[in-house]
C-alpha positions as CSV (number, residue, x, y, z in Angstrom):
1,X,0.0,0.0,0.0
2,X,1.4,3.4,-1.0
3,X,1.3,6.1,1.6
4,X,1.4,9.8,1.2
5,X,4.2,11.6,3.1
6,X,2.9,13.6,6.0
7,X,2.4,17.2,5.1
8,X,2.6,20.1,7.4
9,X,-0.9,21.6,7.8
10,X,-1.4,24.9,6.0
11,X,-1.8,27.7,8.4
12,X,-3.4,31.1,7.6
13,X,-3.1,34.1,9.9
14,X,-5.8,36.8,10.0
15,X,-5.0,39.9,12.0
16,X,-7.9,42.3,12.6
17,X,-7.3,46.0,12.8
18,X,-10.6,47.6,13.9
19,X,-9.9,51.2,13.2
20,X,-11.6,53.3,10.4
21,X,-11.8,57.0,9.5
22,X,-15.6,56.6,9.0
23,X,-18.1,53.8,9.2
24,X,-19.3,52.5,5.9
25,X,-23.0,51.8,5.7
26,X,-22.5,48.3,4.3
27,X,-19.8,47.2,6.8
28,X,-20.7,44.5,9.3
29,X,-17.1,44.2,10.7
30,X,-16.1,45.1,14.2
31,X,-14.8,48.6,13.6
32,X,-14.4,51.9,15.5
33,X,-14.1,55.4,14.1
34,X,-13.3,57.4,17.3
35,X,-10.8,55.3,19.1
36,X,-7.6,56.1,17.2
37,X,-6.0,57.0,20.5
38,X,-6.0,53.2,21.3
39,X,-4.1,52.2,18.2
40,X,-0.7,51.9,20.0
41,X,-2.2,49.9,22.9
42,X,-4.0,47.7,20.3
43,X,-0.8,47.0,18.4
44,X,0.9,45.9,21.7
45,X,-2.0,43.7,22.6
46,X,-2.2,42.2,19.1
47,X,1.5,41.5,19.1
48,X,1.1,39.7,22.5
49,X,-1.8,37.7,21.1
50,X,0.3,36.6,18.1
51,X,3.0,35.5,20.5
52,X,0.6,33.5,22.6
53,X,-0.9,31.9,19.4
54,X,2.6,31.0,18.2
55,X,3.5,29.4,21.6
56,X,0.3,27.3,21.6
57,X,1.0,26.2,18.0
58,X,4.6,25.3,18.9
59,X,3.4,23.2,21.8
60,X,0.8,21.5,19.6
61,X,3.0,20.9,16.6
62,X,6.4,20.6,18.3
63,X,8.0,23.3,16.1
64,X,7.6,26.9,15.0
65,X,4.5,26.8,12.7
66,X,4.6,27.9,9.1
67,X,2.0,30.2,7.7
68,X,1.1,30.3,4.0
69,X,-1.1,33.4,4.3
70,X,-1.1,36.6,6.4
71,X,-4.2,38.7,6.1
72,X,-4.7,42.1,7.7
73,X,-8.4,43.0,7.8
74,X,-10.7,45.3,9.5
75,X,-11.2,48.2,9.5
76,X,-8.5,50.0,7.7
77,X,-5.2,48.4,8.5
78,X,-3.3,51.2,6.7
79,X,-4.3,53.6,9.5
80,X,-1.8,51.9,11.7
81,X,1.5,53.7,11.9
82,X,4.7,52.1,10.4
83,X,6.1,51.5,13.9
84,X,2.8,49.8,15.0
85,X,2.8,47.6,11.9
86,X,6.5,46.8,12.5
87,X,5.6,45.7,16.1
88,X,2.9,43.4,14.9
89,X,5.0,42.0,12.0
90,X,8.0,41.4,14.4
91,X,5.7,39.3,16.6
92,X,4.6,37.3,13.5
93,X,8.2,36.7,12.4
94,X,9.3,35.7,15.9
95,X,6.5,33.2,16.4
96,X,5.7,31.9,12.9
97,X,7.7,31.0,9.8
98,X,6.2,32.7,6.7
99,X,6.4,30.5,3.7
100,X,8.7,32.1,1.0
101,X,5.7,32.4,-1.3
102,X,3.2,33.4,1.4
103,X,0.4,35.7,0.4
104,X,0.5,38.8,2.5
105,X,-2.3,41.3,2.2
């Protein structure tokens, strides 16, 4: 009997950024238009959550998990400052391996 080699499960990461300049009438996502003062704290909390998820995945899989996709959604992720995005992306890179051909959007 021919057996398939074990494949590492495909992992996708979705990071929600709930900040918007204005609320679109059609949007059903969890978003906020008047809380931009919380963006720095949110980036710190999201980075901590990414680290926790990475630790749980390492315990479960026995190694640093690999992600094939990284999606930023919301909200309007581009409202985050470059240092805030860097903080989040640093947490991702420390806790997950991004596949060389990963889709990042």
